C-alpha positions in Angstrom: -28.8 64.3 57.3 -27.2 64.2 60.7 -25.0 61.6 62.2 -25.0 61.6 66.0 -22.3 59.9 67.9 -20.5 58.2 65.0 -17.1 56.8 65.8 -14.8 57.2 62.8 -13.6 53.6 62.9 -16.9 51.9 63.8 -18.3 49.6 61.1 -21.9 50.5 62.1 -23.5 53.8 63.0 -26.8 55.6 63.2 -27.8 58.6 61.1 -30.9 60.7 61.0 -32.6 61.8 57.8 -33.5 65.4 57.3 -35.4 66.6 54.3 -37.7 65.0 51.7 -35.3 63.9 48.9 -35.7 60.1 49.7 -39.5 60.1 50.3 -41.3 57.7 50.2 -38.5 55.3 51.1 -37.2 57.5 53.9 -39.0 60.3 55.8 -37.7 63.3 57.6 -36.7 62.1 61.1 -36.1 58.5 60.2 -33.1 56.9 62.0 -30.8 54.8 59.7 -28.6 51.9 60.5 -25.5 52.5 58.3 -22.8 49.9 57.5 -19.7 52.1 57.0 -17.2 50.8 54.4 -19.6 48.2 53.1 -19.6 47.1 49.5 -22.2 48.8 47.4 -24.0 48.2 44.0 -26.4 50.1 41.9 -29.7 50.4 43.6 -28.4 50.6 47.2 -29.2 53.5 49.4 -25.9 55.1 50.7 -24.6 57.7 53.0 -22.2 60.1 51.1 -20.4 63.3 51.7 -21.9 66.1 49.6 -19.4 66.8 46.8 -19.8 70.6 47.1 -20.0 70.8 50.9 -18.1 67.9 52.3 -18.9 68.5 55.9 -22.6 67.8 55.0 -23.7 64.1 54.8 -26.4 63.1 52.3 -28.3 59.9 51.8 -29.1 58.9 48.2 -29.8 55.9 45.9 -26.7 54.8 43.9 -27.9 54.7 40.3 -24.8 53.7 38.4 -21.0 53.9 38.4 -19.7 56.4 35.9 -16.3 57.9 35.0 -15.5 60.1 38.0 -17.8 58.5 40.5 -21.4 57.5 41.4 -24.5 59.0 39.8 -26.9 59.3 42.7 -30.6 60.3 42.8 -33.1 60.8 45.6 -36.3 58.7 45.5 -38.4 61.8 45.3 -38.2 63.1 41.8 -39.5 66.5 42.8 -36.8 67.2 45.3 -33.5 68.7 44.3 -30.0 68.0 45.6 -28.7 65.0 43.8 -26.5 64.2 40.8 -28.8 66.2 38.5 -27.5 69.3 40.4 -23.8 68.4 41.3 -22.9 65.5 38.9 -21.2 62.4 40.0 -20.0 61.8 43.5 -16.3 60.6 43.7 -16.1 57.1 45.2 -13.9 58.4 48.1 -16.9 60.4 49.4 -19.1 57.3 49.7 -19.2 56.3 53.4 -21.5 53.4 53.7 -24.6 51.5 52.8 -27.9 51.9 54.6 -29.2 48.7 56.0 -32.4 49.6 57.6 -34.5 52.4 59.1 -36.4 53.1 62.3 -39.3 55.4 62.1 -39.9 57.2 65.5 -43.5 57.2 66.7 -45.3 60.5 65.9 -47.0 62.5 68.7 -50.6 61.9 68.9 -50.5 58.2 67.9 -52.5 57.1 71.0 -55.2 54.8 69.6 -54.6 51.1 69.6 -55.0 51.1 65.8 -52.3 53.8 65.4 -49.9 52.1 67.7 -50.4 48.7 66.1 -49.9 50.3 62.6 -46.7 52.0 63.8 -45.4 48.8 65.4 -45.7 46.9 62.2 -44.0 49.5 60.0 -41.5 51.2 62.4 -38.4 49.0 61.6 -37.7 48.1 58.0 -34.7 47.0 55.9 -33.8 49.5 53.2 -33.5 47.3 50.1 -31.7 48.0 46.8 -34.0 49.0 44.1 -33.5 50.0 40.5 -36.4 52.4 40.1 -34.3 55.5 40.0 -32.0 54.0 37.3 -35.1 53.2 35.3 -36.3 56.8 35.8 -32.9 58.1 34.7 -32.9 56.0 31.5 -36.5 57.1 30.6 -35.4 60.7 30.2 
């Protein structure tokens, strides 16, 4: 995940998704509206510093608060790179909550149907969901 042009003290910023770990909720290339310093709860999608490589920002779903931090999972159970690999993420590494996403138009979308379909789905709120926590408890 990259974060172009973020001001350290700005309450809102834009970040770009890279990788498949949050598919289908987020896709590679999606632009995210992030509320830095916002309150969070289980189910929210958040931007965090990677606990093993803190110069790397990641976007994951907050599953539950545990001793030592947040247990986080990607929405794509086949992708790696979440708490199953690195454990809990300390609270001080949580940067903000994702409010919405903008999906850029793909090259080749030239038909009226493709453009209308893109226009309807391009901007969406990213809502809290408890599906990862249910997946975690099912194990």
